[in-house]
N, C-alpha and C positions, 0 to 999 in steps of 0.2 A: 740505311742505307750506309754503311760506316766509312767515315770521310777522316775520318784521324786514327791511321795504321801507325802512329804514333805510341800507341795503345797496346800492340800485340810487339813480343821480340823477335816475331820468326814468321817468316810467308814461306810457306809448301809452294815450291814451284809446278811442282803439277797441277794445283789445282788454279792457277793464273790464265781464264781464257785468253785466248790471239790475242794482242793490243788490249787490252786491258789491263788499268793504270791501280786499281783494288781486287784483293782476288774475290773472290765468292764469301761468306763470313764463317761455311762452316773448315773453310778452309787454316782458319787466323790462330797460331797458339797464342796463349796470352802470356803478359809480357807475366816474367819468374818474378813474385816479390819476396825482398829478404823480409828477416824476421820482426823487425819496428811497423814492416806496411804493412803482416797481416794482421798484427795488433792492430792498428790504426783503423785496420779495414773490419776487425772483428767489433770493439770499438762502435763503430756506424753503423756496424749490419745489431748492433743494438739497440742504436735505437733510434737507428730510419728504419732498420727491411733489408731483408735480403740474408740472414743467417741459417745455424742450421736447423735451430726451432724452429724457424717460420714466427717468430714472439719476439715485436722491438715493443720497445718505449709508444713510440709516433699510433702505430697500428690501435692499442691498449686507451690511450690515451685520449686519441681523437676527438672519442663523442661521449667523452667525459665533463659534466657541467662543472659550473663554480660550486656550485650547491653538492654535489658528490665528493667533490674534491674534499669538501671539508669537514663528509659529515661520519660521526667518530660513530667508531662498530663497540658496545665494551671498551678493554683494557687497551683496547689496534692503532695500531698510526693509522693518520689520515691516507687518501692517496696523495695528498698534497704531499704533509707530512714525511710520505716516503720516494715523492718527488725531487722537492726541494736537498733533502738528506744527502741522496745519488750525484745533485749538480753539486752538490758543498763539495762533494768530495776529487769531479772533474775537476771545479776550479780550483783547486786548493794544491792539487798534482798540476796542473795548468801552469796552474803558478811556478812551481820547480818545475818545471823544466822552459821555463822565460827565465831560469836562473834568481831564481826570488828564494827567498828560506821557506823553509815548512814552516805554515802555520796556521795551523788546524789541530779543531781539539772536539772528538765528538759528544759530549754534550751542545755544544756550539750550530751541530749539523744538521737541529734539531731546532734550531729559531728562527724562522718562514717567516715573511709576513702578515698579516693576515691579508686573507682576502672576504672580500663583498660582494663583486660583480667580474663577468664572462673577459670582461676586460683582463682586472688583475687577474684572472687566473692566464688568459690567453697568456700575457706578461712573462709570468714562471715558465710554463711553457717555451715561450721565445726562450729568453734565459735557457732553458734546458737543451731543446737545438745548437744554440751557438758557442753554448759551452761545449758539449761534446763535436761540434766539428771544430770547433780550434783545441781541442783537446788530440783531437786526430792526425788533424794536421803537425804540431808539433813534433809529435810520437811517429808517423809516417819518415820525422826529416831526423831523429835520433840517430847516429851511425847504427848499428849493428850490437859491432864491441863492445859498447857501453851498456849494454844489458845484461851483466853480468858483469859488471861497477857496484859497488853502495848506495846503495839511495841515500841517497845528505851522508851522515853519516856510523850506515852501515848497521843501525839499532833496526833497524824495516827493511834486514836484508838488503834485492838489487835489488834493481832500475825491473827487471824482468817481473821479477816478483810484485812488486807493487803496480806496473801497467796491466798483466795480465788478472793480478787482484780488483782491480778497477771496475774490468768487464764481467768479472767472478762475484764485487758484487750485486754489479748494476743486474747483471741478473738475475740472483738470490730477490734482489726488493721490484724486480719485477712479479717475478712468481707469484709474489706478497701483491702485488696492484690485482693481478689479474686475480689471484682468490675473493681480494675486496670487491673489485668493482663488479662480483658474481653475487657476492653478500647483499652489496648494495641496491641491487636493481631484482631481487629475491627478495627484499623487508617485506611485513617483518619475519624474521627468522623461528623458526621451529623453537620451542625451550629449551631443548637439548647441545643444539647447537649454538648460545648464545654463550659467549663470553665473559666471566665475572668483569663487571663493571671496574 
């Protein structure tokens, strides 16, 4: 039973049972979200689930071992590298949302620490979940009027372009993660499918 009616913007009075404080579930209308809140939800859904694609980082990485995470197939990035790379950008833009200058370079986004145990792999995943939530929480609070303002000095476009870009970038690499995981679990691949090393 829903005990927090504050998550709903409107209760249809015709659905309230006589003497009830809360309506039955089907009679509640979700609170409308502004664009900043929608972007934050999209980030959360990409990392923890519930998005339109029914595919998330948490879902696809839940059963990945540390050995799979560090296994390289040909010239492809490892699962670890892709997770680190996307988390790097969440962190960089989160810091800008907190008022810090942008301090990020694509080359740095692939420099992850070595992983040689389940505990080290789990620590990377925990950092990813924490960064995704911290990022989403800040985006959620961003006044919608700021979304069309220049991000940093304008050379990267607007806030909207960059925040939505984080979601697009994350989904792009999630697709790679899904395919690499499938490849790892079907190893060895037939010769025509192996990329050049």
